[in-house]
Each structure stands twice: as C-alpha cells, then as structure tokens.
N, C-alpha and C positions, 0 to 999 in steps of 0.2 A: 440445417435449414437456416437461411438468412431471414431475419425479421428485424423490426425496428430496435428492440432491445439489443440485439447482436450488433447492429450497426453502431449504436451508442457505445457499446463496449469497445468496438474497434476504434472509435474516435478517441477513447481514453489512451489507447496504445499510440495513436498518431500524435497526440499532444506531447508525448515524451520527448521527441527530438527538439521541438522549439523550446521546451522547458529547459533541457540541459544546455542548449546553446545560449539561452538568455539569462538564466539564473545567476551565474557567477558575476556578471557585470551589472546586472539589473535585478537584484534580488526581489524587489517588490513585484516586478512584472513576472518573475519566476514564481513567486508566491501566488499571484493571480492565476497563472496558467495551471499550477499545481492544484489550487482550490477548484477551478473549473473541472479539471480532470477527475478530482475526487468526487465532485457532485454528480458526475455522470454515473458513478457507481450506485448512488442512491436512485437515480432516475432509471437506469436500465433494469434494476431489480424490481422497482415499483411497477414499471410498465409491463415487464414480463409476467409478474403475478396477476396484475389487473386484467391484462388481455389474454391470460391463460396461454402464454407463449413461452413457458419455462421449458427449455430443451436441455438434453444432455450436453450439447455443445455449449450452451450458455452457462450451465452449471460448472463446466470445466474452464471455459474461456474467461469468465468474469474474475475469478480469483487470480488467474494468470495475468490478466491486465492489471489488477491491483498490485501484484507482486512486481511486475515490470516497472510500474510507476514508482513504487517505494524503493526498489533496488537501485533504480537509476538515480534517485535523490540521494540515497546513502553513499553510492560510489562518488557522486558529485561532491558530497560533503567531505568525504575522505580526501578527495583531490583538493578541495578548498581548505583543508586542514581545520574543519569545524568539528569533526568527531574523530575519535580513535578508530583505526582500521579494525581492531578486534571486535568492537561492537557491531560494526557493519557485517563482518564475517559471520558472527553468531546469528544475527537476524537473517542474513541471506542463506546461510546453510539450513536454517529451520524452514525457510520458504521452499527451498528445493526439495528437502526431505518430505515435507507434507504434500507438496504438489506431486512428487513421484508416487507417494502412497495413494493419493486420490486417483492417479492414472492407473496404477495396478488394480485398484478396486474396480474401476470402470471396466477393465478387461475381464473382470469376473462378474460383470453386470451388477456391481454394488455401487450405488451412488452415495457418496458421503457429502452431504450438503454442509455449507458453512455452519459452524457451531457458534453459539453466543460468545464464547471465549475468543474465537478467531475474529469475530466482528468487533469486539472491544479492543483487541490488539491492533486491528487496522485503524480504529479511531485514534488510539494512542499514537500510532506511527504517523498518521496524517497530521495530528495536532503538533507532534514534535517537529516535524519537517516544516510546517507553516510557521511555528514559533521561531525556529532557527533562521528561517529566511527573513522573517520580520526583524529579528535582532540584527542581522546583517544589513538590512535596509536602514534601521535606525542608526547604525554605526556610520553610514554613509551620508547622513543628513545632519545639519547643524542643529536643528530644532530639537530632535529626539535623541541626540548622540549619548545622553546620559541614561537612557533607558536600557537596562540590562535584562534581556530575555534569554540569554544564552543558557544560564543555569537551569531555568525552567524547561527549556528545550531538551537539555541533557537528561533531566529527571524524567521527563515524558518518554524519552527514548529508552531509558532504563526500564521504565514501567512496560513499555511495548515489548522489550526484549524478554522480560520475565513472563509476561502474559503469553508471548509467543511460544516459549518453552513449555509452559503449562498447557496451552491449548494444543500444542503438537503432541504431547503425551495423550491428551484426550482423543485426538484423531486416531492414534495407534490403538487405543483401547476400543474405540468404536469399530475400527476395522477388524480387529481380532474377534470381537463379539459377533460380527456378521459373517465371518468365514465359516 
C-alpha cells in the first residue's frame, strides 16, 4: 500500500543518484543531500506511527532505503580513497545479511522491527559519513583547510561497524527466539 510515509521513503532512494554524482566534486552539497535524505528517515517513521500507517512494506522498505543510502556513500568513499575497502565490505556484508534475515522472517510472518542497536548504528553511520564529507569540504576551502575531521569520521565509522556487528547478532537471536 502506497501512503505518504512510503513516498517519503522512496524519495530517500531517489536522492542517492544526485548524491553520488555531486559529492566527489562538491562534498558540501553532497553532505547537504545526504543530510536531507537522512532526515527523511526520521520523517517517514514519525508520520507512519502518528497516522497509524505502519505497513509491512514500510517496515521492510525503510531499512532498505537506509542501507542503499549508506552503502552508496561507503562505496563512493572507497572510490574517493577516504576509507579502506575492508571497512566498507564488513559494513555492507552485515547490511545484506540482516536484510536477508528480515526477508526470511517476513516469509514466515515474523516481523523483526528495527532494534535500538540498529538505530544507534545508523546514527553512527550517518554521523561518520557527514563528518567525512565535511572534512573533504574543509580541505577544499582556504578558510577551514586546517580543520581535521577525518580521524573523527573514521572513529565514528569504526563505532558504526562494531555496533553493526553487535546489532546483527541481536537480530539473529531475536529471529531464532521467534521461530
């Protein structure tokens, strides 16, 4: 069923293309697009709950949109040589595994909603990506070129990776308890 929250979720997916096209050369604009896309995650969830339009499609599509946005940024960062490929691979593998688990659960009429650990992980991922984009922005400007946010971005990415692994294990435990 298509409703306003679902349309907002789709808009997050649509923002990915302009983001990946713009971010390498204009990281501030990329950060702005990424921030807008990230805010749609808060908005669609809020509207779905408030209007009682939470659907199975929305429960599944929302985290997929989040994952597509984050995965796109990680692949872009590897291409831009901002992060090591192995960190991106670990994070992306976790996302595919957990999404696959949630799809399998849905085929058994088990809905596994987002857990707090997963939400904190997404917040860390979004923060890391925005910080790394802002660092790239500052490197391109004369005024702020001495500001180094890169290491903070990498620490946030490590935190996101560790939280992702922990929350991934939590999803598996929840799934096995419900079978």
